C-alpha positions as CSV (number, residue, x, y, z in Angstrom):
1,M,0.3,0.2,0.0
2,L,3.1,2.6,0.8
3,W,4.4,2.2,-3.1
4,F,1.3,3.0,-4.4
5,I,0.7,6.2,-2.4
6,L,3.9,6.8,-2.9
7,K,3.9,6.3,-6.6
8,Y,0.4,8.4,-6.8
9,M,1.4,11.3,-4.5
10,H,1.7,14.9,-5.9
11,R,4.9,15.1,-5.2
12,Q,8.1,17.3,-6.7
13,Q,11.0,16.8,-8.2
14,V,14.6,18.8,-9.7
15,A,15.3,18.5,-12.5
16,V,18.5,19.4,-15.0
17,S,19.6,18.8,-18.3
18,G,22.5,20.3,-20.1
19,V,23.7,22.4,-23.3
20,V,26.5,20.4,-23.9
21,F,28.7,22.8,-26.7
22,N,31.5,21.1,-28.5
23,S,34.4,22.9,-29.8
24,D,32.8,23.7,-32.6
25,N,30.4,25.5,-31.4
26,Q,27.5,23.2,-31.5
27,V,25.2,21.6,-28.7
28,L,24.0,18.4,-28.0
29,V,20.4,16.7,-29.0
30,V,19.3,13.6,-28.0
31,R,16.1,11.4,-29.8
32,R,13.9,9.6,-27.1
33,S,13.7,6.1,-27.7
34,K,10.1,5.2,-29.8
35,D,8.6,2.9,-27.3
36,D,10.0,4.9,-24.1
37,D,7.0,5.8,-22.2
38,F,7.4,9.2,-22.1
39,L,7.5,12.0,-25.1
40,P,8.6,8.7,-27.5
41,G,11.0,9.6,-30.7
42,A,11.1,13.5,-28.6
43,W,14.7,15.5,-29.4
44,E,15.8,17.4,-26.1
45,F,18.9,18.4,-24.2
46,P,19.8,14.9,-22.3
47,G,19.3,15.1,-18.8
48,G,16.7,14.4,-16.2
49,G,15.5,13.9,-12.0
50,T,18.1,15.0,-9.4
51,E,18.5,12.0,-7.0
52,Y,18.2,12.7,-2.8
53,G,20.6,14.3,-2.0
54,E,22.6,15.7,-5.0
55,S,23.3,18.7,-6.6
56,P,21.9,20.4,-9.4
57,Q,25.4,19.7,-11.0
58,V,26.5,16.7,-9.4
59,G,23.2,15.2,-10.9
60,L,23.5,16.5,-14.8
61,I,26.8,15.6,-15.1
62,R,25.8,11.7,-13.1
63,E,22.7,12.2,-15.9
64,I,24.8,13.2,-19.2
65,E,27.6,10.1,-18.4
66,E,24.2,7.6,-17.9
67,E,22.2,8.8,-21.4
68,C,25.4,9.9,-23.6
69,R,29.1,8.7,-21.8
70,L,30.6,12.0,-21.9
71,V,32.2,13.4,-19.5
72,I,31.4,17.4,-19.0
73,T,32.0,20.4,-16.8
74,V,28.8,22.6,-16.5
75,G,28.8,26.2,-16.2
76,K,26.3,28.7,-14.9
77,P,21.7,28.9,-15.4
78,I,20.9,29.1,-18.4
79,T,16.5,29.0,-17.8
80,T,14.3,27.1,-15.4
81,G,11.0,25.2,-16.2
82,T,8.7,23.3,-15.5
83,Y,7.1,19.8,-16.9
84,Y,4.6,17.0,-15.4
85,M,5.7,13.3,-15.4
86,D,2.6,11.6,-14.3
87,A,2.2,13.3,-11.1
88,V,5.4,14.5,-10.3
89,Q,5.5,18.2,-11.2
90,R,9.7,18.3,-12.6
91,V,11.1,22.0,-12.0
92,E,14.1,22.0,-14.1
93,I,17.6,23.8,-14.7
94,V,19.0,24.2,-17.8
95,F,23.0,24.6,-17.6
96,A,24.8,25.4,-20.0
97,C,28.0,22.6,-20.2
98,F,31.5,21.9,-22.2
99,S,33.1,18.6,-23.3
100,T,35.5,17.8,-21.5
101,Q,36.7,14.9,-24.6
102,P,38.2,17.6,-28.4
103,V,36.1,15.1,-30.2
104,P,33.8,14.3,-27.4
105,K,32.4,10.6,-28.7
106,V,28.6,10.1,-27.5
107,V,27.6,6.8,-26.4
108,L,23.4,6.6,-25.5
109,S,21.7,4.5,-23.3
110,R,18.5,2.9,-24.6
111,E,17.1,5.9,-23.4
112,H,17.4,7.2,-26.5
113,D,18.0,6.7,-30.1
114,A,19.6,9.3,-31.4
115,F,22.3,12.6,-30.9
116,A,22.9,15.3,-33.2
117,W,25.3,17.9,-33.3
118,V,23.6,20.9,-34.5
119,S,23.9,25.1,-34.1
120,L,22.1,26.6,-32.1
121,S,20.1,27.6,-35.8
122,E,19.5,24.2,-37.2
123,I,17.8,23.3,-34.1
124,A,14.7,24.3,-35.1
125,A,13.7,22.0,-37.9
126,L,14.1,19.2,-35.2
127,D,11.2,17.4,-34.1
128,M,10.2,18.6,-30.1
129,T,7.9,19.3,-27.6
130,P,6.9,22.7,-27.3
131,Y,8.3,22.9,-23.7
132,M,11.6,22.2,-25.1
133,M,10.8,24.8,-28.0
134,K,10.5,27.3,-25.0
135,L,13.9,26.7,-23.7
136,V,15.4,26.0,-27.3
137,K,14.3,29.7,-27.5
138,E,15.7,31.5,-23.9
139,V,19.1,29.5,-24.8
140,I,19.3,31.3,-28.7
141,L,18.6,34.5,-26.8
142,A,21.4,33.6,-24.2
143,Y,24.1,32.0,-27.0
144,D,23.5,33.7,-29.9
């Protein structure tokens, strides 16, 4: 019974995503797997939920390593947003990030099935949710 209460009660979680820049000033975007329960086939910045006791920066480093096998440094926050995953409200912080590798080698987890390094002007052509497009516009304002 406790698992049911914990699963379906309303709660909040801190989420993080990274606008990972490479040496050519392109950013990394990843596409959610088509069989994923949450937004299948949508393009997004890599990231995810933080764990209890984890700072947003440490959570972002862990998430990007888990999802993409990249080692990054985390810069300043760019913007914030809010979205829902079932009964969980996620408050998201979007950070500028930088690959520590001169030629980043991305290896995706099962959560994603494709990735691309794109310029900020190319992002609009990707299949993204309205929420993600709002974040993209704010990133473009900050970096273009």
